[in-house]
N, C-alpha and C positions, 0 to 999 in steps of 0.2 A: 672450433666449429665446421660444422659443415653445413650446406644446407640440405632443405627435407623437401620432401612430396607432400601435398598438401591436396590429395584430392578424395581420398576413401574416409574423411573422417565422417564419425554418426552424429544423430542431433544431442541436442543437449534436453535430459529428458526433465530437470528440475532447475529451479533458481531462486536461491534464497539468498539474500545480502544481511552481515552480522556489519555492524556498525563498528570503530575502533575500539571499543570500550569495553564489548562483551566478552566476557569470558570464554577460554578455549573450550570445545563441545566433547575434545577426545578426538582419539586417531581413528581415520574413515575403518571400515572394516575392508581387507583384502581378499581374494578368494584364494582359495586354501590350495590349490593345486602349485605346481612351481613356476610355472607361465608366467613371465613377469608384465605386468601392464603396461601399456605405453598411451600414454593421450596425447592428442595434437592441438594445441592451443593457438589461435587467433586473436591478435590485440592489433585494431583498427582504431587511427588516430589523425583528429585532425588540429590546427593549430594557427592563431594567428587568425580568423575569423574577421575579425573587425565588424562586425554587424552585418557583414554578405551575409546575408539570406539566400535573395531572388539574385537570378540572374539579372541585374539592374543598374544601372550609371545612374543616382541620384543627383550626383553634382550637372551630369548634361542632361539628364531627363531621356534617358534612353535606354533600350535596351544592353544588356553589358553580356556578350556569350561567353563561355567556356568559363566564369569561374562561380562562382558561390556555393554555398553549401546546400542548397537545393539541386546545382547539376554536378555535385560529389555524393550528391544521397543517392543518386543510385549506383554507384561505383559502390557504396557503402552495402547499400542491399546485396549486390549483386558477391562481394566479399564474404558477407555473412551466409550467403546460400551457398559459397562452395563448401566453407569451413561452420558449419552450425555454431560448433566449440570456440565463440567468440567474444570478445568484449569490445566496446567502443568508447572512448577517451575524446578528451578535448583539453588541450594545451593551454588556453589561456590567452588572453586580450580578444575577448569577442564583444565586450559589450560598447564599445568607440570606434569610431573611423570612417563614416557618413551619415550623410543626413537624415536617415531613419533613426540612427544611434543619435545624433541631435533632437531632434523630433521629439523621444520618449524623455531625453534628459528636459527639455523643456515645456512638457506636457502639463497642466496644471490640473488637480485633482483625477490624476490617470487612476482607473482602477483594474485595466486590466495588465497580467504580468508581461512582463519585460519580453520582447516577440521573440529575444533569441531565447531565452528561457523556454517559450512555447515549441521555440523548435527544435531545442536540444529536448523536450518532454515528447513531442511528437516524434522524433527517432530513435527513443530509447536508448538516449544516451547510459554508460555505467557508471560513470565516476568522470569529474572535470578537475583542475586545478586553476588556478586563480594569478591572471597575469599582470604586468605593470599598469596598464591601461583601463583596469577593472575600478582603478582607485579616481579616476580622473575626473569625477561627477561627486566625488566625495562619499565618507562610509554611510553613511545613510539612504542614498541611492544604492550602493551597492549592496546592503542589507535588505533592502525590500525588494532588489530584484531579487537576490537570493533565496529568498523565503517560497518564492513559487518551484524553487526544483522537485524535481521528480527523484533526483539521484544524490550521491554525497559529493560533496565539495569541499576537496582537503588541500590545505597547506601546510606544511612542519616547520617553516621558518617567517611567516606574518605574526608577527607578536603583539597579542594585546596590553599582556603585563610580563616582564621579565624574570625569569628565576633563576636561582643559585645556578642552574645548568640548562641548557636548552632542552632536555628534557622534562624541566620542573616548569617552563613555560606556559602561560594561558596563552594558548594560540587563536589566533581569529574566527577560524573555521578548524575543525578537528585536522591534526595533523596527517593523518593515512584511514583509511578503513579498508578491512579486510572483508574480501566477498565470500561467501562460502556457494561455491558451485555444484550442483549434480552433472558432473559430465559424463560421456558415453566416452570411453577406449575404443583403441581400434580393434579390438575383438569384440564390441557391443556390450558390453557390460560396465553396469552405473558404478561412479568412481566420484568420490567427494573432494572438493579441492578448495582450498584454500588460498586466493590471491590476493595478496597486500597489494597495494596502490599507495602511493607518499607523492605529497607535490612540493615543490619550492617555486619561489619568483626571485628575482633579482633584489640583491638589498636595498639597492638602489633607488627603492620607491618610495625611502625614509627620505631622501633626500629631492629625487624629481617631482613629488607632489609632497613637501614639506608644508605647503599653504592650505590644503584641501586637508589634510590629515591633522596636525594641531598636537603633535605630541601624541596621540591617540593608538597610532600606529610605529609601534619598534620591528626593526628586520635582523634576522641572525643572519651568521656566512650560510652560505650554502652547505658546505662540508661539513660544517659543524653540527649543521642540525639536523644530516643525514646520520649521523656517527651517533647521536644522541637517542635518534627515535629509531632507527633499521635495529638492535637489537628486540625492544618492544615487540616489533612486529613477527620476530622470528618466536618468541618466547608465548607468543599468542597464538602459533600455528599457524603462520603465513609459509603452505610449500612456494610460493613464486613472488618475488617483489616484483612491481613496475614503476621505475619514475617517474611521474610527469614533471618533468622542471623546464620551466619557462626561462629557459636560459639556453645562452647561445653554446657552441664548439668552440672551446678552446684548448689550453694547454695540459696535458697532464698531471701536472704540479701545481697542484692544489696554492694558491695565494689568497691570505684572509680577504674578504668580500667581494672575490673576484663576480664578477658579472655573466662571464660564459665560464660556465660549472661544470656540461655536461660530461665533459672528457672524463676531468677526476672525480664526477659523480659516478660515471661507470664502472673506473677501479673499485670502486667501495665491493669486499666480496657480498655481501649479500643481496647485491642490484646484479637482479638477470636483465633486464631490458630499461632500454630509454628510450622514451621521447621527449624532445626537444624542441626547440621553437625560440620565439623573440627574436631573431638576426630575420628572417622574411628569407629566408634560403631554403634550398632541395638540399635533404640527406637521406640515401647515398644522390651522388651526382657529382657533377665536375665546380658545382660551385662549392664547394669545402675542398681544398687541397689537403692532399696527405699530408700524415704529419707523425709523430711519435703516438701511437697508441691511435692514431685517425685513420681510419682506410673506408674511402670514399666509394670502392669500388664496392665493395661486399656488406658495404652498410655496417660497421663495427666501429666501437667505440671502447679503446681499452679490452678488445676482446669481445664486448657484448654485442647482442643487436640493437640498433638507433636508429630510428628514424629523426626528420626532422620537414614537415608536410607544407614548404612553402606558406603563402600567407592568403587571405581572402576566398578560399576555397578553391584555389589552385589545385591542389593536390592531396591524392588521403595516403598516409601512411599505412604499413599494412608489415607486421612482424608474426612470423610463424616460428614457434616453439613446438619441438616434441620433449615431451617431459618423460621418464620414467620415473620407477620407482626404487629411493634409493636404499643402498644395503645397508651403509652406517650412517651415525653423525645425527643430527639433529634436524634437518630436515627429511620429510617422508615421498620428496620428487626432488627429482632432479634434473636440471635441462641438459640435453643428450646431443641436439642437432637446434639449429635455428638458422632462419634467412631476414633479411630486411630489404624492402622496396617501398617503392612509390608509384602509384597507379595516378596519371593526370587525368581532370576533369576536361570533358570534350565537350564542344559544342554541338555536334552533332553524334555523340555517340550513342547516347541514350535518353530519354524523355527527363527534366525534372520532376522531382520529387513531388505527388499530387498531392500528396499528405501533408508534405510540408506549405506547399502555397496554398490549402486551405485553412491551416492552423492561423497565419499569421495575415490574410488578405486584408483583415480591418485593418491592422497595422499598415500594410501597405498605403492604401487607399488615403490614411491618414495624413501619411508621411508626404505622399505626393501632393496632396494639396495645401500642407501648413508649406513643403518647400517652393511651391509653385507664388506664394505670395509677391507680388511687387513689391518693392520698397524702395524704390529711386530708380537713376538713369544713369548711366556711362555716355562720355562725349568720344570715349576711345576704346577699343579695346584694350582687355586685361586678361594677359596671358603670361606664362612662365616657359616658353620654349625656349627661351634662353637668359634665362633670369640667372641663370651662373655663368654665365659671358658676358652681359653686359646687364646697365641700369634698365627697371622694369616699371613698367606704370602700375602694374598691378601691386608691387612692392610700394610705391611710392606713396599710392593710397592707403595702404595697411598703416606704413610709417605717420603720415600726418594726419590719420583716425586718432592711433597711440598717441600721440604730441596732443593736440589738440584735448583730449580727456584729460592729458597732467596734467598741462598748463591750466584748464580751469581747478580741477582738484587742489594745484599748489596756490591757487592765487591767494593773498595775504599771509600764506606762510614765511619764514624765512628763505625757502628756496627758489620762490618766486622770481628772483631775478637772476637766477641760473639759465644759462643755455640748455635747451631742452633737446635731447636726441633721443629720437626711437630707431631701433632698430627691426628689420624684418624680415622674412624667412621663405623662400620658395619650397615649401610644403610637398609642393605637388611639382616635382623636378625631372619625372621619369627614374632612371636608378633602377631600386629591385622591385618597385611598382612596373615596370613593363612602360611600351609607348604611347600608352593612354593614360598615363599619369601624371596629367599635363593641365595646367588649368589654362583655357583656354573661351574666355566671354565675352562675346561680338560686344561692340558699340548698340546701346537701346537701354532697354530695359535690366534693373536688375533686379533677381527675385530671393528668397530669401535662402533657395538652396546655393544661390554662387557665392556667402558668405562660407561653407562647408566650403565651397571648391577654393577660396581665397585662403581660408585658415580653416585648416584640418583640423586641428584638435582643441578641446575645452579649455585650454589655459587660460590663465587670470593674466591682467597686468601685473605689474609690478617693477618702481620705478627707482632707480639708486644711485644717488651719488657717489661720483669715481673721477678719477685724476687723469689728464690728457693723455698720460705715460697706459695706463688702463686698458683707455678707450682704444688706442695702438695696438696694445696687445689683443683686445678682443677680436678685430678687424684680422690680425696674422693669424690666430686661432683657426678664422674662417677659411683665409687662404689656403690651410691645411687640407681645401678638395683638392689643388691643382698640384698637377705633376712638376718637379720641377724640368724645366726646357732650359738645352742650352744655346747660342745663338748659333744659327745655320743647321738647325735641324728640321727634319722634312716629315709633313703630314704626324707628329708625334701626337697622342689624344692628351686633352686637356687634363680633363679628369681624373684624379686616382677614384678607379672604383671600388675602390677597398673603404673609404671615408664615404660615409651615407650622403648624399647630397642635402640630407635635410640640416646637417650642420652648418651649411653656406649662412651668413648674415651680410648683407648691409646695412649701412646707416647714411642714405638719403641726404641728410642734412650736411654729410660733411664732402669734400672733394679730395679725391687722393688717386695713385696707380700703385697697382700691384708689378713687382719685379719679379717675373715667374723665373729669371735664369736663377735666382735665389734658393734654398733649402727650404722648405717648410720650418718655420721657427716652434710649430707645437704639431704636438699629435692632434689627431681629433679630438681624444679624450683631453683636450689640454694641460698633457704634460708637455712643457720644454723640454725639446729635444736637440734642437740645436742655438746656443745663445748668443750667437755671433748674428745670425741670422736676420734679414729686415725685408721682408717683402712689400711692408706700405711704407710708400715713398710721398713725400709732398703734402701731407696731410693740414687739411685746412679747415678752419671754419670759418663762413661769412667773407672768406677771401684772405684771409689771414691764418699763418702759422699757427696750428692747436698748440699749448703751452704747457708741457709734461705736466706742469702743474697746478693748469687750469681746474677749477673743480667743474665739474657738469652733470646734469641729469641724464642719465642714460635708462629709456624705456622698455623693458623687455618681457620676459613673459617668466611665472613662477618656477619652469622648468628650469630655465636659461641663468636665471637669479641662483637658483640654489646649486647648481651645478657651479657657477661662479664662487660659490661661499665655501665649496669644499674642495676646489681644485686651485684656486690662484689666492694662497694666502700672503703673496707677496703686494693682491690689490684685495683689500677689505672695502667692499662697497658699505656705502651706509644707505638701510632702506629706508626710505622716505614716503613712498604709498604703496600698500600690499593689503587693498579692502577685499579681494575675492571677486573681481569684476573681471567675468570673462570677455576676452581680446574679441570673438565672435559679435556679444553683445554691442561693446564700445563702436566694432564698424560698422554693426547696423544704427544703433546710435548715431552715427557722423552722416548716415548717406542719408537717412531719413531728414535729419537737420537742413542737410544740404540742398535737398531734391537731387541734384544733379553734381556729379564727381568725374575727374577722369580728367587725366594731362596728358602730353607724351612726356614720355621719360626724362628724368632730369640726366644731365650729363654730369652725375656726380662722380664715376670710377670708373677707371679704363685700366688696361694693362698698357706696361710699359713696352715702347716699338723694340721691334728685334730686326731689324731689314734681312731678309732672307728668309727667313724662318717660318715654317706653317705648322698650324696644328689642326685637330680632326678632332670636330664634337657632333655628338647625336642631339635631336630635338623630335617631339613626334610628330605625328600627321597632320596637316594643317601650318605647319612650321613656315612653310617656305611665302604665306601672306607677309610675314612681318620678317623679312631678313633687313628691312630698313632700319628696325635694330640694331644690329650688328655691322652696319654696312662700311663703317669705318676700317675693319678687318677685312673689305673686299670677298665676303665670304660665295664659294663654288660649291654647287651640290654636287655630291658625288654617290646620290642612290640610297635607295630606300632596302634594311639588312632584311633576314629572314623573320627578325624579331617585331619587326615593324619600324623601327627607328629609323627615321630620315640623316642621313650623315652628311656635314659640310664637312669644308674646308678652309680654314681662316689664315688670314698672312697678318703676321707682326708687322 
């Protein structure tokens, strides 16, 4: 495909929406002369907004330049003005992600629409699909939120009742929609075009939110669902088919149940364009490596135009299509040229959309009042600048709150006398979230917003009985975040940037060392890749070696527990507590009861020394105030990068 010029398209003259089930209304009328009409169509896309509607950081209670739907709304408006033959889509993960979303989920007797839906209505979105995080608050909450949408919501592989084949499933929302648009071609004549829009979500939703969904949702494989439903779109007259795939960019060859299926989806002949997401990266661009059927320069997947527009309103994806009347076959129009690109939201480029601000101003004010409520105090700063490098007071607090909750819940049961170990994760620890993606709470009053900062997701508490050997493997998988380091290496990056930082966990009640000279035993998905490798050494509980056969209670969350059940058949856990209590609520209750919390980080784990070896790590702005947490590694500041991260050299 060649790129195209998009500067001379003429306005849309009429807009009509037809739902997926509507019958075909007959072929469009073409001009009687021999001149072939040509239509220029623009697809505009957002993805992974995570309730970031306004340029405001609710966790830190301050403006947030450069990101948010309000900021990129100006980009959207400009893109529409350039090519009025435009459609606007969102690719999922819009209902969860910050204290604004947490406020709405916790509000009682709420009557207003969800602010994200209000924002989408205000900006006149044409269609959206669902991501995995839409299900974090349960089906009732999601259904209520979607009831206010003025646009179709589609997904072909989220199922409430499985049929004999995917095309006979009862889907949670319609699998697709066909939008009938009266567009103006390059010669100024009106043409009727039917744009089919079909949605997909990661099949792992059924596992990740097992506790919330309670068997009410089943998931189909993305490719199998696509192959079943796409012929129906063509039969019902779709001239162009756009796939809203809340899925990352993976291999060309399809694998049953694959999470990152955008490339394999693009290879299906009926797909004309793909909007990808879920992975929080940018495509086209250098964040995605070139591979078979993946062209990160031209923005092509399997030869089809595709975009993945970052996250939290960082970018807008734009796909421009040139369509010409088809000479033969069942399509009435065919794509003759296409281009794909991203436009970054900029703090100073254009003003944030005033209509969006007005639409959600009441929710913004209410969320601020709620998030500023004081719930307790901390004696010590709670931060995650070095939480993936050394023990953290913030993670210690999360673990002790979870342990206290489960100890009370199991009192009087047959598990009451078992050791209780709680894991904790630094969800805000840089990575793809950028240099501002760190928890940094000063000593003093703790507000409700700080809970979202400490624990980003609305996960629920799950307690499982596991053997000591399985606890060791749990920590081995966590250690997949680190690169293998050879003794004597100089300034090697410590963290494997291909592994999301939120996969890292600690269990502060245990003490252990991590041997970086060993390869990772597991990959980030929990698959055993080096059976002979052991990074976790000297694992001890209360000063004594942890017996591989010792039963213990591990307190984690519903997401981690569900993954453990699915990927670790050798360590089948026994669930002993799964009451649906959110971790944020457990943390809030503990802080309120204690009044004052916080202590210096426990020296629970460390890297095995390697004399003569140095590493490089990154942390957020302000991290220099906490170098005492990593003093054992003799940290040396080595500057701040253009991305805002502070860089340090550590000595092993």
